[in-house]
N, C-alpha and C positions, 0 to 999 in steps of 0.2 A: 545448421542454424548459427547465426552470428549475433552476439549480444554486444551492445555498445551504449554509450551515453547518448541521450537524445540531443539533437541540435535544434535551434529555433526553427529551422526550415522543416523539421519533422512534425511540428505541432498540429498543423491542420490534418495531416494523415493520422496522427495519434488520436485526435479528436474524432475523426470519422470512424476509426477502428473502435474506439470506446462506444460510440453510438451503436455500432453493429453488435458489439459484445454484450451490451446491456439492453438491447432492444426488447420491448414488450409488445408483442403483436396486438395486444388488446388496448394499448395506450396510443393516443393520437399525438402525444408530444414526445420530445426528445428526452432520453434518460437524464436524470439529475447528475449522474456521474460525469457526463460530458461538460456540463456547466461548471461543476466542481473542479474538474481538471483545468479548465481555462483560468479559473480564479486562483488555483494553487500556483500557477506559473508566475503570478504577479504578487503573491503575498510574501510577507516577511519570513515565513517558515519554509519557503522554497529552497531546496538544496540541490543544485544541478547534478551533483555526483550521484544522487539517488533517483534519477529519472532515466530509466533504462528501457531500450527498445530491443526487440527480437526481430531479426530479418531472416527470411528464407528467399534465396535467389534475388536479393536486393529489394524485396517487398516487405513492408512492415506487417508482422503477424501477431505482435504482442507488445505490451507496454506495462511497466510497473513504476510506481512513484512512491517515495517515502518523504515525508516532510517533517519539519521540527515540531514536536509537541512538547508539552511541559508537565511535569509532575509537581504539584503544589507550587507552580509558578517559577521554580528555580532549578529543577532537576531535568536536564534535557533527555528526552527519549525520542525515538522515531515513531511516527504514525504512518503505517503503510496503507495505501489505497488511493485511487482505485487500481486494481490489477485487471487488465483487459487482454483477452486473447481472441483473435479472429475466430468466429464460429467454426469455420472449416478446419481450423488447426487446433481446436480444443481436444483434450485427451490424447495429445501427441507429445507431451513433455515441455511445451512452451511455458506454461505457468510454473512448472517445477524449476525450469532453468532461470526464469526471472526471479523467483523467490530466493533461489540459491545465490544468484548474483547480488541481489540487494543485501542478503545476510552477509556474504563475504565482504562486500564493500563496507558494511557497518562494522564488522569485526576489525577490519584493517584500519578504520578510522577511530577505533576505540569507543564506539557507542555502547551503552549499557544494555539496551533492550529495544525491541520493536513491538509495538502494539498494533492490533488491527481489529476490525469488526468483520467477522466472516463465519462461514460454516465450520463448526468445530471438527466434524469428521474429516473434512478435507485438510485443514491446516494442522491437525495433530500429527500427520505424517511428516511434517517439517519441524516438529519440536515445539509448536505452539501449545499453550495450555490456558485454561480459563484464568483471566487476570484477577478477578475479584478475590478468589481464595488466596492469591499471592499478596493481596493488600493494595493492588492498583485498582482504583475505583473510577469507573467511567462517569462522564458528565450526565449520562442517561442510564440510570440503574436498571431500566427494563431490558437493556442489552444482555444482561445475565451472562450465560456461558458462551455467547457469541462474541463477547469482548475478550480477546485473546492476547497473550504476551509470549514473546520468545526472549529468554534471558541469554545474553551474549557473553556473559562472563561466569566465572566460578563463584563470584560474590553473590550473596543473597540480593534479591531485588529490593530496591527502595520501595517504601509504601507511601501512598498518598492519592490525591485526586488528579486524574489525568485530563488535560485539555488538548485537543487536536489543534492544528493550525487554524487560524481564524476562518477561512472559507468553509470549513466543515460546519460552523455555526453551533457547535456543541463543545 
């Protein structure tokens, strides 16, 4: 598996991959994650260094993106998502590799923390913990323990209200 930064030429393939990764057989429409991804590429919070693809034999099998979010409007944090893995490649370490790559890049660039909305049992393996007990409050309090944070430093996390990049709408 090869990890690299996405290129503009990858975007349609990433979008198609995201559709397959989040497809709901009971839904007639495209998953919202695909539309969100398209909007993230053009928003102010887009950070190209945090849009990473995974390839196997030259074929895209995974993608993760983190965009700029803000704590109380002036403390920069990263908001991760969506994270997409080709269904045939799930449970084969692709997601783990993408999460690790995003984390490593964030540490290298001096980021303070990464937040995400996801399954706690899955993301705890990577050091994520519920954000609300740490004092990072989501724009939608119903997210509860599904709103997670990864502290990237030895310093205590700042506290406040978190807002994702504009396309998230929350």
